[in-house]
N, C-alpha and C positions, 0 to 999 in steps of 0.2 A: 470510511471504513477504518483508516488508521486510528482515528480517535476512539472507535470502539475497541480495537485491539489494545491500545495504550491504557484505556480505562479498565478493561478486563485484567491486564497484567497488573495494574496498580491495585486493584481491589482484591486480587488473590495473593498479593505480596505480604511480606512480614511487616512491612511498614505502610500498611493501607492508607492511613490518613495523610501521611507526608506525600506519598507517591500520587495519590488521587489529587491532592492540591497541585502538584507539579504538572499533571496532565492538564488540569483546568487552566493553569497558567499558560502552558503552551498553546492551548485553544484560543487564548486571548491574543497571542502574538502571531500565530499563523492562521491563515483563513481555513475555515471549515467549508468545503465546497460540496454542493449537492450532486446527485447522479442525474445526468441528462440522457436524452435519447442518443446523442452522439457517443457518450460513454458506453452505453449498452451495446451499440453497434460495434464499437471498438472491442469491447469485451467478447462478444461472440466471434469476431474475426480472430482474435488472439486464441481464443479456446479451440476453435476449429483447426487452426494451423498447428497448435501444439498437440492436440489429440491425434491429428494425422501423422505426426512424427513419433507418437507414443511417449510424448514428454509433458503429460498433463500436469497442471499446477492447480492448487486449491482455488475455488472460485473467488473467495474473498481477496486473495493475492492478485488474481487476474483483474478484479474490479479496481484494486489500488493501482495496478500498472496501466489499465485502460484510462483511469482518471488522469494519471500523470502524462500519458501520451496526448490525450485530448487538450489538455491545458498547456502542453509543452513545458511541463515541470520536470525537474530532476527528481528522481526517487532516491531518497536517502535511506539506505538499509544496511544491515550487517549480513544480509543474506544475498550477496552478489552472485554466487553460484546459482542460485535458484532463479533470480530475475534476469540474469544475462541471456537466458534463452529467448527473451522477448525482443524481436527485431525492432530497432529504432528507439528503444527505451533508454534514456539517459540515467545513469546510476552513479551514486557516490556513497562511499562507506567512510563515515566519519570516525570510525574506530580503528581504521588501518592507517 
């Protein structure tokens, strides 16, 4: 999902060609992982827990978080406030 978000942002940007090329380069450096059954199970658990607290998050962001949790990855984001509500998720903000 992050690849899709990055490509979307690149394609709607003022420097479409340059930014799209950068995104494709990142995809060569970092693995693009698929969605597994475990990821979907984790997604539903997170969604239920947050919905019960009235703290829903968009599904694509939940899927990103679920993927990071399942793979024991650290999520790099500038939206720490948004993702810190997800228990057990390791977060880094490279812009701060």
